[in-house]
C-alpha positions as CSV (number, residue, x, y, z in Angstrom):
1,X,-0.1,0.1,-0.1
2,X,2.8,2.7,0.9
3,X,4.2,1.9,-2.8
4,X,0.9,2.4,-4.4
5,X,0.2,5.7,-2.4
6,X,3.8,6.9,-3.1
7,X,3.2,6.6,-6.9
8,X,3.8,3.8,-8.3
9,X,2.1,3.8,-11.2
10,X,3.8,7.3,-11.7
11,X,6.6,4.5,-13.1
12,X,5.1,3.9,-16.3
13,X,5.8,7.1,-18.3
14,X,9.3,7.2,-16.7
15,X,9.9,3.6,-18.2
16,X,9.3,4.6,-21.5
17,X,10.8,7.6,-21.6
18,X,13.9,6.8,-20.3
19,X,16.8,6.4,-23.0
20,X,19.8,4.8,-20.4
21,X,19.1,0.6,-20.2
22,X,20.5,0.8,-17.4
23,X,17.6,2.8,-15.9
24,X,14.8,1.7,-17.2
25,X,15.1,-1.8,-16.7
26,X,15.9,-1.1,-13.2
27,X,12.4,1.7,-12.7
28,X,10.4,-1.2,-14.7
29,X,12.0,-4.0,-12.1
30,X,10.7,-1.6,-9.5
31,X,7.4,-1.4,-10.9
32,X,8.1,-5.4,-11.3
33,X,8.7,-6.0,-8.1
34,X,5.3,-3.3,-6.2
35,X,3.0,-5.9,-9.0
36,X,4.8,-9.6,-9.3
37,X,3.4,-11.5,-6.9
38,X,0.2,-11.4,-4.5
39,X,-0.1,-8.3,-5.2
40,X,-4.1,-8.5,-7.2
41,X,-5.3,-5.3,-5.9
42,X,-2.7,-3.5,-7.5
43,X,-2.8,-5.5,-10.5
44,X,-6.4,-5.1,-11.2
45,X,-5.3,-1.1,-11.1
46,X,-2.4,-1.4,-13.1
47,X,-4.4,-4.1,-15.9
48,X,-8.3,-1.6,-16.2
49,X,-7.4,1.8,-14.7
50,X,-3.8,2.2,-16.0
51,X,-3.4,0.6,-19.5
52,X,-0.9,-2.2,-18.2
53,X,-1.4,-4.9,-20.4
54,X,-1.4,-1.4,-23.7
55,X,1.6,-0.7,-22.0
56,X,4.2,-3.9,-21.9
57,X,2.8,-4.5,-25.5
58,X,4.1,-0.9,-26.7
59,X,6.8,-1.6,-24.7
60,X,7.7,-5.2,-25.9
61,X,7.0,-3.7,-29.4
62,X,9.6,-0.8,-29.2
63,X,12.6,-2.1,-26.8
64,X,15.5,-3.0,-28.9
65,X,17.3,-4.2,-25.5
66,X,16.7,-8.1,-24.6
67,X,17.4,-7.0,-20.7
68,X,14.3,-4.5,-20.0
69,X,12.1,-7.5,-22.3
70,X,13.1,-9.9,-20.2
71,X,11.7,-8.2,-18.1
72,X,8.5,-7.1,-19.1
73,X,8.5,-10.7,-20.0
74,X,8.8,-12.0,-16.9
75,X,6.3,-9.5,-15.5
76,X,4.1,-11.0,-18.4
77,X,4.5,-14.0,-17.4
78,X,3.0,-12.8,-13.9
79,X,0.0,-11.8,-15.2
80,X,-1.2,-15.0,-16.8
81,X,0.6,-17.0,-13.8
82,X,-1.9,-15.4,-11.7
83,X,-5.0,-14.7,-14.0
84,X,-7.4,-16.4,-12.3
85,X,-7.1,-14.2,-9.0
86,X,-7.1,-10.7,-10.6
87,X,-10.5,-10.2,-11.8
88,X,-12.8,-12.5,-9.8
89,X,-15.4,-12.1,-12.9
90,X,-13.6,-13.5,-15.4
91,X,-10.7,-15.7,-14.5
92,X,-9.4,-15.5,-17.9
93,X,-9.4,-11.9,-18.5
94,X,-5.5,-11.8,-18.7
95,X,-5.3,-14.3,-21.2
96,X,-7.9,-13.8,-23.6
97,X,-6.5,-10.1,-23.8
98,X,-3.1,-11.0,-24.8
99,X,-4.4,-13.3,-27.0
100,X,-6.8,-11.4,-28.9
101,X,-7.5,-7.7,-27.6
102,X,-3.8,-6.7,-27.2
103,X,-2.1,-9.6,-29.5
104,X,1.4,-10.0,-27.9
105,X,2.2,-13.3,-29.7
106,X,4.0,-12.1,-32.9
107,X,6.4,-10.1,-30.8
108,X,6.8,-13.3,-28.5
109,X,8.2,-15.3,-31.4
110,X,9.7,-12.4,-33.0
111,X,11.8,-12.4,-29.8
112,X,12.4,-16.4,-29.2
113,X,13.6,-16.0,-32.9
114,X,15.9,-13.2,-32.2
115,X,17.7,-14.8,-29.2
116,X,18.5,-17.7,-30.9
């Protein structure tokens, strides 16, 4: 709650604007630490209020640094892993959104191909 009160979501525009890879990685890591695990209230706000799924899609679509993409993908993985508990009324919200509305699958496949 303290991180939320202090503006953890204010890190989102900072991540997109930051030019230095190390800084971008650090700020994304801080946002990811805030959201990962059992912070379902934070996940709900990130997704519904802050456009978090779209934010992550834009980030991995435009990011060229593998280390930043890895951090973004770990956050995507956490959201997918915890999907059943994020929205009681739609237990597959994140899976459906990433599969249909915010289709990140082609970009994820290209990242896999680029890394091999």
